[in-house]
C-alpha positions in Angstrom: 25.8 9.7 7.6 25.0 7.6 10.5 22.1 5.5 12.3 20.7 6.2 15.3 18.2 4.2 17.8 15.5 6.1 19.8 12.0 6.2 21.1 9.0 8.4 21.4 5.6 8.7 22.7 2.3 7.9 21.4 -0.7 8.1 24.1 1.4 7.1 26.9 3.0 4.1 24.8 7.2 3.9 24.4 7.8 3.3 20.7 10.8 2.6 18.8 12.3 4.6 16.0 15.6 4.5 13.7 16.9 7.5 12.1 19.2 7.5 9.3 20.8 10.7 9.4 21.7 13.1 6.3 21.7 17.0 6.1 19.2 17.6 3.2 15.5 19.2 3.7 13.7 16.7 2.7 13.3 13.5 4.5 11.0 10.2 4.0 8.7 8.6 7.0 8.7 4.7 6.0 6.0 3.0 7.9 6.1 -0.6 8.0 2.8 -3.0 6.7 1.5 -5.7 8.4 3.0 -6.9 11.6 6.1 -6.2 10.5 9.1 -4.4 11.9 10.8 -1.4 11.1 13.8 -3.6 9.3 11.6 -4.7 7.0 11.4 -8.0 5.0 14.6 -9.5 5.4 16.2 -6.0 6.3 14.5 -4.6 3.2 13.5 -1.3 4.8 16.9 -1.1 6.8 18.5 -1.5 3.5 16.6 1.0 1.6 16.8 3.5 4.3 20.6 3.3 4.4 20.7 3.4 0.7 19.1 6.9 0.5 20.3 8.6 3.0 23.4 8.0 1.3 21.9 10.3 -1.3 21.4 13.0 0.7 18.0 12.4 3.0 17.1 11.5 6.3 14.9 8.4 7.1 12.7 7.5 9.5 11.2 4.0 10.2 9.3 3.0 13.6 7.4 0.4 14.9 3.6 1.0 15.9 2.2 0.5 19.2 2.6 -3.6 20.3 5.1 -4.3 17.0 8.9 -5.3 17.6 10.4 -3.0 20.1 7.2 -0.7 20.5 4.9 -0.9 23.5 1.1 -1.1 23.9 -1.6 -3.2 21.9 -1.5 -3.9 18.0 -4.6 -2.1 17.3 -3.7 -3.2 13.3 -3.1 -0.9 10.5 -6.8 0.3 10.4 -6.2 2.1 13.5 -2.3 3.6 12.9 -3.3 7.2 12.7 -2.0 8.1 15.8 1.2 6.0 15.6 2.0 7.6 12.5 1.5 11.2 13.7 3.7 10.3 16.7 6.3 9.1 14.5 6.0 12.7 12.2 6.2 14.2 14.9 9.5 12.7 16.5 10.8 12.5 13.3 10.8 16.6 12.8 11.8 17.3 16.1 14.9 15.7 15.4 15.6 16.9 12.3 14.7 20.8 12.6 16.7 21.5 9.3 13.8 19.5 7.5 11.2 21.5 5.4 9.2 18.6 3.8 8.2 14.7 4.8 7.4 12.7 2.4 5.5 9.2 3.9 6.1 5.8 2.3 4.0 2.6 2.8 4.1 -1.1 1.4 0.8 -3.3 1.6 -1.2 -2.3 4.3 1.0 0.6 5.3 0.3 2.4 2.3 -3.7 2.1 2.8 -2.9 3.3 7.1 -1.3 6.1 5.1 -4.6 6.8 2.9 -7.1 6.1 5.8 -4.9 8.6 8.1 -5.6 11.6 5.3 -2.0 11.6 4.4 -1.5 11.9 7.9 -0.2 16.0 7.6 2.6 14.7 5.6 4.0 16.4 2.0 3.7 13.8 0.1 2.6 10.3 -0.1 4.5 7.7 -1.9 1.9 4.6 -1.6 3.2 1.4 -3.1 0.8 -2.2 -3.6 -2.2 -0.5 -1.6 -4.2 -3.7 0.7 -7.7 -3.6 -0.4 -8.6 -7.0 0.7 -11.0 -7.6 3.8 -11.2 -10.3 5.8 -13.9 -13.1 4.6 -13.4 -11.8 0.8 -13.0 -14.4 -2.1 -9.3 -15.4 -2.7 -9.2 -16.2 -5.8 -7.5 -13.7 -8.3 -9.4 -11.0 -9.8 -10.4 -11.1 -13.5 -7.7 -8.7 -14.3 -4.7 -11.1 -13.1 -6.4 -14.2 -14.7 -6.4 -12.2 -18.2 -2.9 -11.1 -17.6 -1.7 -14.6 -17.0 -3.4 -15.9 -20.0 -1.8 -13.6 -22.5 1.4 -14.4 -21.5 1.1 -18.0 -21.5 -0.1 -17.5 -25.2 3.0 -15.6 -25.7 4.8 -18.8 -24.6 5.5 -21.2 -27.4 5.5 -23.9 -25.5 2.7 -23.5 -23.6 0.7 -23.5 -27.1 2.6 -26.6 -27.7 0.9 -27.8 -24.6 -2.7 -27.0 -25.9 -2.3 -28.5 -29.2 -1.0 -31.6 -28.0 -3.2 -32.3 -24.9 -1.2 -31.5 -22.2 -3.2 -28.7 -20.9 -6.4 -29.7 -18.6 -8.9 -28.4 -20.3 -11.6 -28.3 -17.7 -9.0 -26.2 -15.5 -8.5 -24.0 -19.1 -12.3 -23.1 -19.5 -13.1 -22.8 -16.2 -9.8 -19.9 -16.2 -11.4 -18.4 -19.1 -14.9 -17.8 -18.0 -13.0 -16.3 -14.8 -11.0 -14.0 -17.3 -14.3 -13.4 -19.0 -16.2 -12.0 -16.0 -17.0 -8.2 -15.0 -14.8 -6.7 -12.6 -15.7 -7.4 -8.3 -17.3 -5.2 -6.3 -15.2 -2.3 -4.7 -14.3 -3.2 -1.1 -16.0 -1.0 1.9 -11.7 -0.7 2.4 -11.0 0.8 -0.9 -13.8 3.3 -0.6 -13.0 4.3 2.9 -9.2 4.5 1.3 -10.2 6.5 -1.4 -12.3 9.2 0.6 -9.5 9.4 2.9 -7.1 11.3 0.6 -10.1 12.8 -1.3 -9.1 15.8 0.1 -5.4 15.3 0.2 -3.7 18.5 -1.9 0.0 17.1 -2.0 1.5 15.1 -4.4 0.7 11.3 -4.5 2.7 8.4 -5.9 1.0 4.9 -6.6 3.4 2.2 -7.6 2.4 -1.0 -8.4 4.3 -4.7 -8.7 2.6 -6.1 -11.9 2.9 -10.0 -10.4 1.8 -9.0 -7.0 -1.4 -10.2 -6.3 -2.2 -7.3 -3.8 -1.3 -4.7 -6.6 -3.8 -6.8 -9.3 -6.3 -6.8 -6.6 -6.1 -3.0 -5.9 -6.7 -2.3 -9.9 -9.9 -4.1 -9.5 -10.9 -1.8 -6.4 -9.5 1.3 -8.3 -9.7 3.5 -11.4 -7.0 2.3 -13.3 -6.3 5.2 -15.4 -4.9 7.5 -12.4 -2.3 9.3 -13.6 -0.7 9.2 -10.5 0.2 5.2 -11.3 3.4 4.0 -11.9 3.8 0.3 -12.7 6.7 -2.2 -12.5 7.1 -4.8 -14.9 7.8 -8.6 -13.8 8.2 -7.3 -9.9 6.8 -8.7 -6.5 5.5 -7.3 -3.8 8.3 -6.7 -2.1 10.7 -5.7 -5.4 13.0 -8.4 -4.3 14.3 -8.6 -8.1 17.4 -6.3 -9.0 15.4 -4.4 -11.5 12.5 -4.1 -9.3 14.6 -2.8 -6.2 16.4 -0.2 -8.7 13.1 1.0 -9.8 11.4 1.6 -6.5 14.8 3.3 -5.5 14.3 5.3 -8.5 10.8 6.7 -7.8 11.5 7.5 -4.1 14.2 9.4 -5.1 12.3 11.1 -8.1 9.3 11.5 -5.2 12.1 13.2 -2.4 13.9 15.5 -4.7 10.7 16.9 -7.0 
């Protein structure tokens, strides 16, 4: 296996990509979230790509327009459909042996893939999709608050604090009120994302990190009984915990081997 740097074009702009080579006929296109470069936070995506390539799957990462080493204007994840399409075209061109390409994105990269309607990919792995709109209330959703209180009640030390007056009762009652409230109104962004993949007929996996607020808010804006959802317990947004990292790799490999 080897790692190659390359460039490709998107609407007259030069975009930067990185290919981890492998002989497999199924490849993975990694879409970066936020304004993150293709290496990912603390090179997390680069390390993930190397691990998956060692299992025999070619992996392609890229910087969208206006990010990292790519030219052009950064128009945000909601306007990245053409960047994804150009990256997919470049990936397929340099790997003519591939017959399938799965798309993977975390946070608003997952949202971008949904808004793009799957972008002609042969499957999607959507991790902690971003459904929070600008100006939305920043308080944790009721589901997250209920989960936090349940965990506290399982802890004997927290129960002892409550019984001995070590808990701020005003804050406690405020939290209980919030926990008892009904789910928040589904955001327009979440509705657009749902519409984006409503006609997509390829396999979809939705991966959620249980301790991540983005994932918790997503569940408030989605059907929590969706059979495509898989949850990693005690995992943070970027799956930095050893057990979470192993779980994520297992989920992706399962999708690639399907």
